N, CA and C atoms of all chains as a GROMACS GRO file, in nm:
protein
  504
    1UNK      N    1   3.082   0.587  13.586
    1UNK     CA    2   3.176   0.496  13.651
    1UNK      C    3   3.116   0.444  13.782
    2UNK      N    4   3.123   0.315  13.806
    2UNK     CA    5   3.065   0.262  13.930
    2UNK      C    6   3.157   0.290  14.050
    3UNK      N    7   3.102   0.274  14.169
    3UNK     CA    8   3.173   0.309  14.293
    3UNK      C    9   3.298   0.225  14.314
    4UNK      N   10   3.292   0.098  14.273
    4UNK     CA   11   3.407   0.008  14.293
    4UNK      C   12   3.525   0.055  14.208
    5UNK      N   13   3.498   0.090  14.082
    5UNK     CA   14   3.605   0.140  13.995
    5UNK      C   15   3.660   0.271  14.049
    6UNK      N   16   3.570   0.354  14.105
    6UNK     CA   17   3.612   0.480  14.165
    6UNK      C   18   3.707   0.455  14.282
    7UNK      N   19   3.676   0.354  14.363
    7UNK     CA   20   3.762   0.317  14.476
    7UNK      C   21   3.899   0.272  14.424
    8UNK      N   22   3.897   0.195  14.315
    8UNK     CA   23   4.022   0.150  14.254
    8UNK      C   24   4.106   0.267  14.206
    9UNK      N   25   4.041   0.366  14.146
    9UNK     CA   26   4.114   0.484  14.098
    9UNK      C   27   4.168   0.566  14.216
   10UNK      N   28   4.091   0.574  14.326
   10UNK     CA   29   4.139   0.646  14.446
   10UNK      C   30   4.264   0.575  14.500
   11UNK      N   31   4.258   0.442  14.508
   11UNK     CA   32   4.373   0.362  14.554
   11UNK      C   33   4.492   0.386  14.462
   12UNK      N   34   4.466   0.381  14.332
   12UNK     CA   35   4.574   0.400  14.235
   12UNK      C   36   4.634   0.540  14.241
   13UNK      N   37   4.547   0.640  14.262
   13UNK     CA   38   4.595   0.778  14.272
   13UNK      C   39   4.691   0.791  14.390
   14UNK      N   40   4.656   0.729  14.503
   14UNK     CA   41   4.740   0.740  14.623
   14UNK      C   42   4.874   0.667  14.605
   15UNK      N   43   4.869   0.539  14.564
   15UNK     CA   44   4.995   0.462  14.555
   15UNK      C   45   5.082   0.513  14.440
   16UNK      N   46   5.021   0.583  14.344
   16UNK     CA   47   5.097   0.636  14.230
   16UNK      C   48   5.158   0.772  14.263
   17UNK      N   49   5.071   0.867  14.304
   17UNK     CA   50   5.117   1.003  14.331
   17UNK      C   51   5.210   1.006  14.451
   18UNK      N   52   5.203   0.902  14.537
   18UNK     CA   53   5.295   0.891  14.651
   18UNK      C   54   5.441   0.902  14.606
   19UNK      N   55   5.470   0.851  14.486
   19UNK     CA   56   5.609   0.850  14.440
   19UNK      C   57   5.658   0.987  14.393
   20UNK      N   58   5.564   1.082  14.375
   20UNK     CA   59   5.603   1.215  14.329
   20UNK      C   60   5.688   1.288  14.436
   21UNK      N   61   5.642   1.296  14.564
   21UNK     CA   62   5.729   1.360  14.664
   21UNK      C   63   5.862   1.286  14.683
   22UNK      N   64   5.860   1.152  14.666
   22UNK     CA   65   5.986   1.077  14.679
   22UNK      C   66   6.082   1.114  14.566
   23UNK      N   67   6.026   1.123  14.445
   23UNK     CA   68   6.109   1.159  14.329
   23UNK      C   69   6.168   1.299  14.348
   24UNK      N   70   6.084   1.395  14.393
   24UNK     CA   71   6.129   1.533  14.414
   24UNK      C   72   6.236   1.538  14.524
   25UNK      N   73   6.212   1.463  14.634
   25UNK     CA   74   6.308   1.461  14.746
   25UNK      C   75   6.444   1.406  14.699
   26UNK      N   76   6.440   1.294  14.624
   26UNK     CA   77   6.564   1.231  14.578
   26UNK      C   78   6.637   1.323  14.481
   27UNK      N   79   6.561   1.391  14.396
   27UNK     CA   80   6.618   1.481  14.296
   27UNK      C   81   6.686   1.599  14.364
   28UNK      N   82   6.617   1.657  14.465
   28UNK     CA   83   6.670   1.775  14.534
   28UNK      C   84   6.788   1.740  14.625
   29UNK      N   85   6.775   1.629  14.701
   29UNK     CA   86   6.879   1.596  14.799
   29UNK      C   87   6.999   1.528  14.732
   30UNK      N   88   6.980   1.481  14.608
   30UNK     CA   89   7.087   1.408  14.540
   30UNK      C   90   7.142   1.296  14.626
   31UNK      N   91   7.054   1.234  14.703
   31UNK     CA   92   7.095   1.125  14.790
   31UNK      C   93   6.987   1.017  14.793
   32UNK      N   94   7.028   0.891  14.772
   32UNK     CA   95   6.932   0.781  14.776
   32UNK      C   96   6.991   0.664  14.853
   33UNK      N   97   7.085   0.696  14.943
   33UNK     CA   98   7.159   0.596  15.018
   33UNK      C   99   7.066   0.504  15.098
   34UNK      N  100   6.960   0.562  15.158
   34UNK     CA  101   6.873   0.483  15.246
   34UNK      C  102   6.773   0.397  15.169
   35UNK      N  103   6.771   0.412  15.035
   35UNK     CA  104   6.679   0.330  14.958
   35UNK      C  105   6.751   0.205  14.909
   36UNK      N  106   6.686   0.090  14.927
   36UNK     CA  107   6.744  -0.037  14.885
   36UNK      C  108   6.735  -0.053  14.733
   37UNK      N  109   6.849  -0.082  14.669
   37UNK     CA  110   6.849  -0.104  14.524
   37UNK      C  111   6.767  -0.228  14.489
   38UNK      N  112   6.775  -0.331  14.575
   38UNK     CA  113   6.695  -0.453  14.553
   38UNK      C  114   6.547  -0.420  14.558
   39UNK      N  115   6.507  -0.333  14.653
   39UNK     CA  116   6.368  -0.290  14.661
   39UNK      C  117   6.326  -0.225  14.529
   40UNK      N  118   6.403  -0.127  14.484
   40UNK     CA  119   6.366  -0.050  14.365
   40UNK      C  120   6.354  -0.138  14.241
   41UNK      N  121   6.454  -0.222  14.217
   41UNK     CA  122   6.453  -0.304  14.094
   41UNK      C  123   6.341  -0.408  14.098
   42UNK      N  124   6.324  -0.473  14.215
   42UNK     CA  125   6.219  -0.574  14.227
   42UNK      C  126   6.082  -0.509  14.213
   43UNK      N  127   6.066  -0.393  14.277
   43UNK     CA  128   5.938  -0.323  14.274
   43UNK      C  129   5.901  -0.283  14.131
   44UNK      N  130   5.998  -0.227  14.058
   44UNK     CA  131   5.972  -0.184  13.920
   44UNK      C  132   5.935  -0.303  13.831
   45UNK      N  133   6.005  -0.414  13.847
   45UNK     CA  134   5.972  -0.536  13.770
   45UNK      C  135   5.828  -0.578  13.801
   46UNK      N  136   5.790  -0.572  13.929
   46UNK     CA  137   5.655  -0.611  13.968
   46UNK      C  138   5.549  -0.517  13.913
   47UNK      N  139   5.578  -0.387  13.914
   47UNK     CA  140   5.483  -0.288  13.862
   47UNK      C  141   5.458  -0.313  13.713
   48UNK      N  142   5.564  -0.351  13.640
   48UNK     CA  143   5.549  -0.383  13.498
   48UNK      C  144   5.456  -0.504  13.480
   49UNK      N  145   5.470  -0.605  13.566
   49UNK     CA  146   5.380  -0.722  13.557
   49UNK      C  147   5.237  -0.685  13.593
   50UNK      N  148   5.218  -0.600  13.696
   50UNK     CA  149   5.083  -0.553  13.732
   50UNK      C  150   5.017  -0.486  13.613
   51UNK      N  151   5.096  -0.407  13.540
   51UNK     CA  152   5.046  -0.336  13.422
   51UNK      C  153   4.985  -0.435  13.323
   52UNK      N  154   5.059  -0.543  13.294
   52UNK     CA  155   5.008  -0.643  13.199
   52UNK      C  156   4.890  -0.721  13.256
   53UNK      N  157   4.896  -0.749  13.386
   53UNK     CA  158   4.784  -0.817  13.453
   53UNK      C  159   4.657  -0.732  13.441
   54UNK      N  160   4.670  -0.602  13.464
   54UNK     CA  161   4.558  -0.509  13.453
   54UNK      C  162   4.496  -0.511  13.314
   55UNK      N  163   4.583  -0.515  13.212
   55UNK     CA  164   4.534  -0.523  13.074
   55UNK      C  165   4.452  -0.651  13.055
   56UNK      N  166   4.504  -0.762  13.108
   56UNK     CA  167   4.440  -0.893  13.087
   56UNK      C  168   4.307  -0.907  13.161
   57UNK      N  169   4.297  -0.850  13.283
   57UNK     CA  170   4.168  -0.857  13.356
   57UNK      C  171   4.081  -0.735  13.324
   58UNK      N  172   4.130  -0.650  13.232
   58UNK     CA  173   4.056  -0.530  13.189
   58UNK      C  174   4.018  -0.441  13.307
   59UNK      N  175   4.113  -0.419  13.398
   59UNK     CA  176   4.092  -0.328  13.510
   59UNK      C  177   4.166  -0.199  13.480
   60UNK      N  178   4.089  -0.096  13.440
   60UNK     CA  179   4.153   0.031  13.404
   60UNK      C  180   4.230   0.093  13.521
   61UNK      N  181   4.180   0.084  13.649
   61UNK     CA  182   4.261   0.142  13.757
   61UNK      C  183   4.399   0.076  13.768
   62UNK      N  184   4.403  -0.057  13.752
   62UNK     CA  185   4.531  -0.128  13.763
   62UNK      C  186   4.626  -0.086  13.651
   63UNK      N  187   4.574  -0.071  13.530
   63UNK     CA  188   4.656  -0.033  13.414
   63UNK      C  189   4.710   0.110  13.430
   64UNK      N  190   4.620   0.204  13.458
   64UNK     CA  191   4.660   0.345  13.465
   64UNK      C  192   4.756   0.369  13.581
   65UNK      N  193   4.721   0.316  13.700
   65UNK     CA  194   4.804   0.338  13.819
   65UNK      C  195   4.945   0.284  13.798
   66UNK      N  196   4.955   0.163  13.745
   66UNK     CA  197   5.087   0.102  13.731
   66UNK      C  198   5.167   0.164  13.617
   67UNK      N  199   5.097   0.213  13.514
   67UNK     CA  200   5.166   0.283  13.406
   67UNK      C  201   5.233   0.410  13.458
   68UNK      N  202   5.157   0.489  13.537
   68UNK     CA  203   5.214   0.614  13.591
   68UNK      C  204   5.323   0.583  13.695
   69UNK      N  205   5.300   0.479  13.777
   69UNK     CA  206   5.401   0.442  13.878
   69UNK      C  207   5.535   0.410  13.811
   70UNK      N  208   5.528   0.340  13.698
   70UNK     CA  209   5.651   0.310  13.622
   70UNK      C  210   5.722   0.439  13.585
   71UNK      N  211   5.644   0.538  13.537
   71UNK     CA  212   5.701   0.664  13.494
   71UNK      C  213   5.764   0.744  13.607
   72UNK      N  214   5.723   0.716  13.733
   72UNK     CA  215   5.780   0.789  13.846
   72UNK      C  216   5.893   0.713  13.914
   73UNK      N  217   5.889   0.579  13.909
   73UNK     CA  218   5.990   0.500  13.980
   73UNK      C  219   6.117   0.477  13.898
   74UNK      N  220   6.104   0.472  13.766
   74UNK     CA  221   6.224   0.454  13.683
   74UNK      C  222   6.322   0.572  13.701
   75UNK      N  223   6.273   0.700  13.706
   75UNK     CA  224   6.366   0.809  13.736
   75UNK      C  225   6.429   0.799  13.875
   76UNK      N  226   6.353   0.746  13.975
   76UNK     CA  227   6.410   0.730  14.110
   76UNK      C  228   6.526   0.629  14.103
   77UNK      N  229   6.505   0.520  14.026
   77UNK     CA  230   6.612   0.420  14.006
   77UNK      C  231   6.733   0.484  13.940
   78UNK      N  232   6.708   0.571  13.844
   78UNK     CA  233   6.817   0.643  13.776
   78UNK      C  234   6.898   0.724  13.877
   79UNK      N  235   6.828   0.798  13.966
   79UNK     CA  236   6.898   0.879  14.066
   79UNK      C  237   6.972   0.789  14.165
   80UNK      N  238   6.910   0.676  14.201
   80UNK     CA  239   6.974   0.582  14.294
   80UNK      C  240   7.107   0.535  14.235
   81UNK      N  241   7.106   0.500  14.107
   81UNK     CA  242   7.229   0.451  14.042
   81UNK      C  243   7.331   0.564  14.027
   82UNK      N  244   7.281   0.687  14.009
   82UNK     CA  245   7.370   0.800  13.985
   82UNK      C  246   7.432   0.853  14.115
   83UNK      N  247   7.352   0.861  14.222
   83UNK     CA  248   7.397   0.931  14.342
   83UNK      C  249   7.438   0.838  14.457
   84UNK      N  250   7.374   0.722  14.471
   84UNK     CA  251   7.393   0.646  14.596
   84UNK      C  252   7.502   0.540  14.584
   85UNK      N  253   4.456  -2.297  13.877
   85UNK     CA  254   4.466  -2.151  13.863
   85UNK      C  255   4.499  -2.114  13.718
   86UNK      N  256   4.426  -2.017  13.662
   86UNK     CA  257   4.454  -1.981  13.523
   86UNK      C  258   4.580  -1.894  13.512
   87UNK      N  259   4.629  -1.878  13.390
   87UNK     CA  260   4.756  -1.810  13.366
   87UNK      C  261   4.750  -1.662  13.405
   88UNK      N  262   4.634  -1.600  13.385
   88UNK     CA  263   4.621  -1.458  13.416
   88UNK      C  264   4.634  -1.436  13.566
   89UNK      N  265   4.566  -1.519  13.646
   89UNK     CA  266   4.575  -1.507  13.791
   89UNK      C  267   4.719  -1.534  13.837
   90UNK      N  268   4.784  -1.628  13.769
   90UNK     CA  269   4.924  -1.660  13.800
   90UNK      C  270   5.013  -1.538  13.776
   91UNK      N  271   4.987  -1.467  13.665
   91UNK     CA  272   5.062  -1.344  13.634
   91UNK      C  273   5.038  -1.240  13.743
   92UNK      N  274   4.913  -1.229  13.788
   92UNK     CA  275   4.880  -1.137  13.896
   92UNK      C  276   4.956  -1.170  14.023
   93UNK      N  277   4.964  -1.299  14.056
   93UNK     CA  278   5.036  -1.339  14.176
   93UNK      C  279   5.186  -1.315  14.162
   94UNK      N  280   5.241  -1.333  14.038
   94UNK     CA  281   5.383  -1.305  14.015
   94UNK      C  282   5.409  -1.155  14.035
   95UNK      N  283   5.320  -1.072  13.981
   95UNK     CA  284   5.330  -0.927  13.998
   95UNK      C  285   5.324  -0.891  14.146
   96UNK      N  286   5.226  -0.950  14.216
   96UNK     CA  287   5.208  -0.922  14.358
   96UNK      C  288   5.328  -0.968  14.440
   97UNK      N  289   5.385  -1.085  14.404
   97UNK     CA  290   5.501  -1.136  14.477
   97UNK      C  291   5.616  -1.037  14.466
   98UNK      N  292   5.638  -0.982  14.345
   98UNK     CA  293   5.749  -0.889  14.324
   98UNK      C  294   5.728  -0.757  14.398
   99UNK      N  295   5.612  -0.692  14.378
   99UNK     CA  296   5.592  -0.560  14.441
   99UNK      C  297   5.577  -0.572  14.593
  100UNK      N  298   5.543  -0.693  14.641
  100UNK     CA  299   5.528  -0.714  14.785
  100UNK      C  300   5.661  -0.747  14.849
  101UNK      N  301   5.727  -0.852  14.798
  101UNK     CA  302   5.852  -0.898  14.857
  101UNK      C  303   5.963  -0.794  14.840
  102UNK      N  304   5.946  -0.702  14.743
  102UNK     CA  305   6.042  -0.594  14.722
  102UNK      C  306   6.065  -0.516  14.852
  103UNK      N  307   5.960  -0.505  14.935
  103UNK     CA  308   5.972  -0.425  15.056
  103UNK      C  309   6.050  -0.495  15.167
  104UNK      N  310   6.074  -0.625  15.151
  104UNK     CA  311   6.148  -0.699  15.254
  104UNK      C  312   6.294  -0.650  15.263
  105UNK      N  313   6.371  -0.644  15.150
  105UNK     CA  314   6.507  -0.590  15.160
  105UNK      C  315   6.509  -0.445  15.210
  106UNK      N  316   6.405  -0.367  15.174
  106UNK     CA  317   6.400  -0.228  15.222
  106UNK      C  318   6.381  -0.225  15.374
  107UNK      N  319   6.292  -0.311  15.421
  107UNK     CA  320   6.266  -0.316  15.566
  107UNK      C  321   6.393  -0.359  15.641
  108UNK      N  322   6.462  -0.461  15.588
  108UNK     CA  323   6.585  -0.511  15.651
  108UNK      C  324   6.693  -0.402  15.650
  109UNK      N  325   6.706  -0.333  15.534
  109UNK     CA  326   6.806  -0.226  15.523
  109UNK      C  327   6.780  -0.115  15.624
  110UNK      N  328   6.653  -0.073  15.633
  110UNK     CA  329   6.617   0.037  15.723
  110UNK      C  330   6.639  -0.005  15.869
  111UNK      N  331   6.606  -0.129  15.898
  111UNK     CA  332   6.621  -0.182  16.035
  111UNK      C  333   6.768  -0.187  16.074
  112UNK      N  334   6.853  -0.236  15.981
  112UNK     CA  335   6.995  -0.252  16.011
  112UNK      C  336   7.068  -0.117  16.014
  113UNK      N  337   7.037  -0.029  15.917
  113UNK     CA  338   7.111   0.099  15.909
  113UNK      C  339   7.058   0.201  16.010
  114UNK      N  340   6.937   0.175  16.064
  114UNK     CA  341   6.874   0.271  16.156
  114UNK      C  342   6.871   0.411  16.094
  115UNK      N  343   6.852   0.416  15.962
  115UNK     CA  344   6.846   0.544  15.893
  115UNK      C  345   6.741   0.538  15.783
  116UNK      N  346   6.655   0.640  15.779
  116UNK     CA  347   6.552   0.646  15.675
  116UNK      C  348   6.540   0.788  15.623
  117UNK      N  349   6.650   0.863  15.637
  117UNK     CA  350   6.652   1.003  15.600
  117UNK      C  351   6.612   1.026  15.454
  118UNK      N  352   6.660   0.937  15.363
  118UNK     CA  353   6.636   0.958  15.220
  118UNK      C  354   6.496   0.918  15.176
  119UNK      N  355   6.417   0.859  15.268
  119UNK     CA  356   6.281   0.823  15.231
  119UNK      C  357   6.186   0.936  15.269
  120UNK      N  358   6.098   0.970  15.175
  120UNK     CA  359   6.002   1.077  15.197
  120UNK      C  360   5.888   1.028  15.287
  121UNK      N  361   5.860   1.103  15.396
  121UNK     CA  362   5.750   1.066  15.485
  121UNK      C  363   5.616   1.076  15.412
  122UNK      N  364   5.606   1.177  15.323
  122UNK     CA  365   5.482   1.192  15.243
  122UNK      C  366   5.462   1.071  15.154
  123UNK      N  367   5.572   1.022  15.095
  123UNK     CA  368   5.564   0.901  15.013
  123UNK      C  369   5.509   0.786  15.096
  124UNK      N  370   5.571   0.759  15.211
  124UNK     CA  371   5.534   0.644  15.293
  124UNK      C  372   5.388   0.649  15.338
  125UNK      N  373   5.344   0.764  15.391
  125UNK     CA  374   5.208   0.772  15.444
  125UNK      C  375   5.104   0.763  15.331
  126UNK      N  376   5.130   0.833  15.220
  126UNK     CA  377   5.036   0.829  15.107
  126UNK      C  378   5.030   0.689  15.049
  127UNK      N  379   5.149   0.626  15.036
  127UNK     CA  380   5.156   0.491  14.978
  127UNK      C  381   5.078   0.390  15.063
  128UNK      N  382   5.098   0.398  15.195
  128UNK     CA  383   5.030   0.303  15.286
  128UNK      C  384   4.878   0.323  15.280
  129UNK      N  385   4.833   0.449  15.275
  129UNK     CA  386   4.688   0.476  15.263
  129UNK      C  387   4.634   0.414  15.134
  130UNK      N  388   4.711   0.429  15.024
  130UNK     CA  389   4.670   0.373  14.895
  130UNK      C  390   4.665   0.222  14.896
  131UNK      N  391   4.765   0.160  14.958
  131UNK     CA  392   4.769   0.013  14.966
  131UNK      C  393   4.647  -0.040  15.041
  132UNK      N  394   4.605   0.032  15.147
  132UNK     CA  395   4.485  -0.007  15.221
  132UNK      C  396   4.361  -0.001  15.131
  133UNK      N  397   4.353   0.103  15.047
  133UNK     CA  398   4.239   0.114  14.954
  133UNK      C  399   4.245   0.004  14.848
  134UNK      N  400   4.364  -0.029  14.795
  134UNK     CA  401   4.379  -0.139  14.698
  134UNK      C  402   4.327  -0.270  14.758
  135UNK      N  403   4.357  -0.289  14.886
  135UNK     CA  404   4.314  -0.410  14.957
  135UNK      C  405   4.161  -0.424  14.949
  136UNK      N  406   4.090  -0.314  14.979
  136UNK     CA  407   3.944  -0.319  14.976
  136UNK      C  408   3.891  -0.330  14.832
  137UNK      N  409   3.959  -0.263  14.739
  137UNK     CA  410   3.921  -0.274  14.598
  137UNK      C  411   3.933  -0.419  14.552
  138UNK      N  412   4.043  -0.484  14.592
  138UNK     CA  413   4.065  -0.625  14.556
  138UNK      C  414   3.953  -0.714  14.609
  139UNK      N  415   3.909  -0.687  14.733
  139UNK     CA  416   3.799  -0.764  14.790
  139UNK      C  417   3.673  -0.745  14.705
  140UNK      N  418   3.647  -0.620  14.664
  140UNK     CA  419   3.523  -0.589  14.591
  140UNK      C  420   3.522  -0.646  14.450
  141UNK      N  421   3.639  -0.648  14.382
  141UNK     CA  422   3.641  -0.706  14.247
  141UNK      C  423   3.678  -0.854  14.252
  142UNK      N  424   3.692  -0.907  14.375
  142UNK     CA  425   3.723  -1.049  14.396
  142UNK      C  426   3.849  -1.092  14.323
  143UNK      N  427   3.954  -1.008  14.332
  143UNK     CA  428   4.084  -1.042  14.275
  143UNK      C  429   4.177  -1.084  14.388
  144UNK      N  430   4.198  -1.216  14.401
  144UNK     CA  431   4.281  -1.264  14.511
  144UNK      C  432   4.424  -1.211  14.505
  145UNK      N  433   4.486  -1.195  14.384
  145UNK     CA  434   4.622  -1.139  14.384
  145UNK      C  435   4.626  -0.999  14.444
  146UNK      N  436   4.527  -0.916  14.412
  146UNK     CA  437   4.524  -0.778  14.464
  146UNK      C  438   4.508  -0.778  14.616
  147UNK      N  439   4.421  -0.867  14.668
  147UNK     CA  440   4.398  -0.874  14.813
  147UNK      C  441   4.522  -0.922  14.887
  148UNK      N  442   4.578  -1.035  14.842
  148UNK     CA  443   4.693  -1.096  14.912
  148UNK      C  444   4.815  -1.003  14.905
  149UNK      N  445   4.846  -0.952  14.784
  149UNK     CA  446   4.965  -0.869  14.766
  149UNK      C  447   4.957  -0.744  14.854
  150UNK      N  448   4.842  -0.677  14.854
  150UNK     CA  449   4.832  -0.553  14.930
  150UNK      C  450   4.823  -0.577  15.080
  151UNK      N  451   4.768  -0.691  15.120
  151UNK     CA  452   4.766  -0.727  15.262
  151UNK      C  453   4.909  -0.742  15.315
  152UNK      N  454   4.992  -0.817  15.240
  152UNK     CA  455   5.130  -0.839  15.284
  152UNK      C  456   5.211  -0.709  15.275
  153UNK      N  457   5.186  -0.629  15.169
  153UNK     CA  458   5.258  -0.502  15.154
  153UNK      C  459   5.232  -0.412  15.276
  154UNK      N  460   5.107  -0.411  15.323
  154UNK     CA  461   5.075  -0.334  15.444
  154UNK      C  462   5.161  -0.381  15.561
  155UNK      N  463   5.174  -0.513  15.576
  155UNK     CA  464   5.251  -0.570  15.686
  155UNK      C  465   5.399  -0.539  15.680
  156UNK      N  466   5.451  -0.505  15.559
  156UNK     CA  467   5.593  -0.473  15.545
  156UNK      C  468   5.619  -0.323  15.547
  157UNK      N  469   5.522  -0.242  15.501
  157UNK     CA  470   5.546  -0.098  15.492
  157UNK      C  471   5.515  -0.025  15.624
  158UNK      N  472   5.421  -0.076  15.700
  158UNK     CA  473   5.390  -0.011  15.829
  158UNK      C  474   5.514  -0.013  15.921
  159UNK      N  475   5.590  -0.126  15.931
  159UNK     CA  476   5.714  -0.121  16.010
  159UNK      C  477   5.817  -0.024  15.954
  160UNK      N  478   5.824  -0.007  15.820
  160UNK     CA  479   5.918   0.090  15.762
  160UNK      C  480   5.879   0.232  15.807
  161UNK      N  481   5.748   0.260  15.807
  161UNK     CA  482   5.699   0.390  15.855
  161UNK      C  483   5.736   0.410  16.002
  162UNK      N  484   5.726   0.303  16.081
  162UNK     CA  485   5.763   0.309  16.223
  162UNK      C  486   5.911   0.348  16.237
  163UNK      N  487   5.998   0.283  16.158
  163UNK     CA  488   6.142   0.314  16.163
  163UNK      C  489   6.168   0.457  16.115
  164UNK      N  490   6.095   0.499  16.010
  164UNK     CA  491   6.110   0.636  15.958
  164UNK      C  492   6.081   0.738  16.069
  165UNK      N  493   5.970   0.714  16.142
  165UNK     CA  494   5.932   0.807  16.248
  165UNK      C  495   6.030   0.801  16.365
  166UNK      N  496   6.089   0.682  16.387
  166UNK     CA  497   6.178   0.662  16.501
  166UNK      C  498   6.319   0.717  16.473
  167UNK      N  499   6.371   0.692  16.351
  167UNK     CA  500   6.512   0.720  16.323
  167UNK      C  501   6.537   0.846  16.242
  168UNK      N  502   6.444   0.880  16.150
  168UNK     CA  503   6.479   0.985  16.053
  168UNK      C  504   6.435   1.124  16.099
   0.00000   0.00000   0.00000
């Protein structure tokens, strides 16, 4: 793997795994009042588009990062709708 | 501009502008208790890396989207540190 792709994967690892502590915090506190519903829904729609963009430009970091981000943010949206 | 780049810009517009309602909400409510500090700091570090990755693969949507996202998330981190 070349260095540029490695940088992309490092970027993707950070912006993706970042949502793990948020998901755990929201799950444990059962509170998502301070999170904007508009932010969450718009962000998730955008992440889905990034996923397809990544497929089209054949950028594996973009595809993998956004695929995992979807898997972490959709449950946060679920908690937001359930608790806040 | 080709359709693929247009899709990238649409994706970037959504994941970027998504942070505007969050920033406004945090600013108005003066509360960021439900947002994870680990999420914010890790996410911002990742967005900075995406910015450089975008420069290296010459993807203008990646560069522009992550540049603006930095400009919207750093103030949210400031409010988080100030209020929460």
